[in-house]
N, C-alpha and C positions, 0 to 999 in steps of 0.2 A: 364495321359497326363503331360508332363514335361513343365517347364515354357516357354520355347522357343515356343512350340506348342500352349500353352494357349495365348501367346502374338500374335502369328501368326493369330490364330482364331479371337481374338478381332479385330485385324487390318483388317482381311478380312470382318468381319461383318460390320465394320465402313465404309470400301471402298464400299460395296454393298449399304448401306444406302445413302452414298454420290452419288452413280451412279443413284439410284432412284431420289434423290433430283435433279440431273442434268437433268434427263429425264422431270421432272415436269417443271423445269426452261425453258427448250427448248420448250416444249409444250406451256407454257405461254409467250414465246417470239415469238408470232404469229406462232406457230408450225413451227419453223424455219427449213426448208429443208436443209439448208446448214450445220446445226450443228448436226442434229439427227443421221446421219449415223456413227458419231464418237464414239457413245456409244454402237453400235451394232456390234456383229460378222459379217463378210462378208456374211455369209449364214443364218443369223437370220431370224426369223419369227415374224411378228407383225400381231395379229388377234383379231378381236372382232365381235361377231355375230351381223348381222345387220349393222355393221360399215365398215367392209373391211378385206382384208387379203392381206399381202405382204411378199414376201421372197426376201432376199437379199438387198444390199444397194440401187440399182437402184429403186426397186419397192417400198421400204420403203420411200425413198425420194419423189417419185411420189405421194405416199399416203399422205405425209405431205403437199405437194403442194396442193393437194386437200383440205385438212383441212384448209390451209391457205386461200383458196377462200371461204370457207364455214363459218368459225368461226371468228367473229369480235374480241371477248374477251374470255379468259378462265382463270380460276384459279384452278389449280390441287392441291388438298391436299390429302396426303396418310399418313396412320398411321397403328399402330398395326402390324409392320412387324414380320413375322415368317420366319426366314432364317435358312436353313439347308445346312451346307458346308460338302462337301465330296472331299477333295483334291482340284483339280483345277476346280471342278464343284460346283454349288450350286442351291438350289431351294428356291423361296421366294413367299410369300403371303402377300397381302397388301390390306387393306380397302382403298377405294377411295371416295372422295366427291368433286364435283366441281361445280362451277358456270359458265355458259356459256352464250354468247350472239351471235346469229347467224345472218348473213347478210340477209337471207330469212325472210321476214316479221319482221325484227328487233326484233326477238323473244329471250327473256331470259328464261333459263331453269336451274333447279336444276338437278344434275346427281350424281348417286352413283352406285358403282359396286365393284367388287374385282378383282385385278390383281393376276394372277398365272404366275410366271416368272421362267426361267432358266437362269443361268449365267455361263460364262466361264472365267477362268483366263488364260490370255495370256501374257507371258513375264512379269509377276508381275502385270498386271492391269486387273481389272474386267470388262466384257462386257456383255450385254444382248444378249442371244442367242435365247430366245423365250418369248415373251410377249403375254399373252392372257387375254382378258377382259372376265371374267366369268359371265354368267347370275345367278341370275336375275339381270338385270340392271334397275335401276330407272332413268327415264328421264321425268320430269313434268314441265310444264310451271311455271315460277316463280310466277304468279299471283295465281295460283291454290294451290301452296304449296304441301306438300306430306301428 
């Protein structure tokens, strides 16, 4: 791998990390449905067992409108990325830990899971093309702990 390829790879890795950080920021901005579709490809899939599945910008926006009505507060924290780049496509795996406060019952919860994602580079920018929350998912009441 020559220097230019190595620099491009480092730039792509950093761009994908920034994309994931932006995803978390949008989620923690009241699951902002006006911003979420800008980071997904037009035919993208968002899915989480027991949470929901959406394909395409319209469905993803609707899914996030539902999150906005259910979730009073969230703090998404991701770490330990493993990112594999293959030209204009990439795969990513992340650990997730978050704190949530739901409107229903004013319930506070700890949540943890793993994200498995696919990315696509389009005209120089990276987008999420498939986000999947993988089981097992931990979701426990704050008072109980884990």
